[in-house]
C-alpha positions as CSV (number, residue, x, y, z in Angstrom):
1,L,-7.5,4.0,24.8
2,Q,-6.5,0.7,26.4
3,V,-7.1,-2.6,24.5
4,T,-7.0,-5.9,26.3
5,G,-6.8,-8.9,24.0
6,R,-6.5,-8.9,20.3
7,F,-7.3,-6.1,17.9
8,T,-8.6,-6.9,14.5
9,S,-9.5,-4.7,11.5
10,Q,-11.3,-5.7,8.4
11,P,-9.1,-5.2,5.3
12,I,-10.5,-2.6,2.8
13,T,-10.2,-3.4,-0.9
14,L,-9.1,-0.4,-2.8
15,S,-10.6,0.6,-6.2
16,V,-8.5,2.1,-8.9
17,A,-10.0,5.2,-10.6
18,S,-8.1,7.3,-13.2
19,S,-5.0,5.1,-12.5
20,T,-5.0,6.0,-8.8
21,A,-5.7,4.0,-5.7
22,S,-6.5,6.4,-2.8
23,I,-5.9,5.2,0.7
24,N,-8.0,7.1,3.2
25,M,-6.0,6.6,6.3
26,S,-8.9,7.4,8.6
27,L,-10.9,4.3,7.5
28,G,-8.6,1.5,8.7
29,N,-5.1,0.0,8.9
30,Y,-5.3,-2.8,6.4
31,F,-5.8,-2.4,2.7
32,L,-5.9,-4.7,-0.4
33,L,-4.9,-3.6,-3.9
34,N,-5.3,-5.8,-6.9
35,L,-3.2,-4.2,-9.6
36,P,-4.8,-3.7,-13.0
37,T,-2.8,-5.5,-15.7
38,S,-0.4,-3.6,-18.1
39,S,-0.7,-0.2,-16.3
40,T,0.8,1.9,-13.6
41,T,-1.3,2.5,-10.5
42,H,-0.5,5.7,-8.5
43,V,-0.9,5.2,-4.7
44,A,-2.2,8.3,-3.0
45,F,-3.1,9.0,0.7
46,T,-5.8,11.2,2.3
47,N,-6.5,12.0,5.9
48,I,-2.8,11.5,7.0
49,A,-2.4,11.8,10.8
50,P,0.7,11.4,13.0
51,G,1.2,8.0,14.6
52,E,-0.5,5.7,12.0
53,T,0.6,2.4,10.6
54,I,-1.0,1.2,7.4
55,N,-0.4,-2.2,5.8
56,L,-1.1,-2.7,2.1
57,L,-1.2,-6.1,0.4
58,V,-0.5,-5.7,-3.3
59,S,-1.6,-8.6,-5.6
60,Q,-0.8,-9.2,-9.3
61,S,-3.3,-10.9,-11.5
62,A,-2.6,-14.4,-12.7
63,T,-1.8,-13.2,-16.2
64,A,1.7,-12.5,-17.5
65,A,0.8,-8.8,-18.1
66,T,1.5,-7.4,-14.7
67,G,0.8,-3.9,-13.3
68,S,3.2,-1.5,-11.6
69,L,3.2,1.1,-8.8
70,A,4.0,4.8,-8.5
71,F,4.2,6.8,-5.3
72,A,4.1,10.4,-4.2
73,P,7.4,12.2,-3.3
74,N,6.4,12.5,0.4
75,I,6.8,8.8,0.8
76,Y,10.3,7.8,2.0
77,W,11.8,4.5,1.3
78,P,14.9,2.6,2.7
79,S,18.0,4.0,1.0
80,G,15.7,6.2,-1.1
81,I,14.8,3.4,-3.5
82,K,11.1,3.2,-4.2
83,M,9.5,-0.2,-4.0
84,Q,8.6,-1.9,-7.3
85,A,5.8,-4.4,-7.4
86,T,6.9,-8.0,-8.1
87,A,6.4,-8.4,-11.8
88,T,5.2,-12.0,-11.8
89,G,1.7,-13.3,-12.3
90,S,-0.1,-14.0,-9.0
91,A,2.7,-12.3,-7.0
92,R,1.9,-10.6,-3.7
93,D,3.9,-7.9,-1.9
94,I,3.2,-6.2,1.5
95,I,4.0,-2.5,2.1
96,T,3.9,-0.9,5.5
97,F,3.5,2.9,5.7
98,M,4.2,4.7,9.0
99,T,3.6,8.4,10.0
100,W,5.2,10.6,12.6
101,T,3.8,13.8,11.1
102,S,0.9,14.5,8.7
103,A,3.4,15.6,6.0
104,E,5.7,12.5,5.6
105,I,5.1,8.8,5.2
106,F,7.8,6.3,5.8
107,A,7.6,2.9,4.0
108,S,9.1,-0.6,4.2
109,N,8.2,-3.7,2.2
110,V,8.3,-7.4,1.9
111,K,8.3,-8.7,-1.7
112,N,7.3,-11.8,-3.6
113,L,5.3,-13.6,-1.0
114,Y,4.1,-17.2,-1.8
């Protein structure tokens, strides 16, 4: 596949069911997650394929009661330290997930964007 010019992809808003936000990696590359207040949301992946890059924008509600994140053990973080969502009302974080195999996901993040 050769692409000339820009490539765009419509962000997909994730729903949270049973405290889990599932990212179906075959649907796109950009996802939005609005964290529910006062609870932990588990981020899970389906349809993992080698050579993918997924960007996730995590947003907190405007209230003081912020939500948190939990991740599967097959997600690897810089220095082994799992990312924690910024615990401030209206905060936004971006997490990038990359795959080289269908078994492991490597992550990096940028926190507290204004």
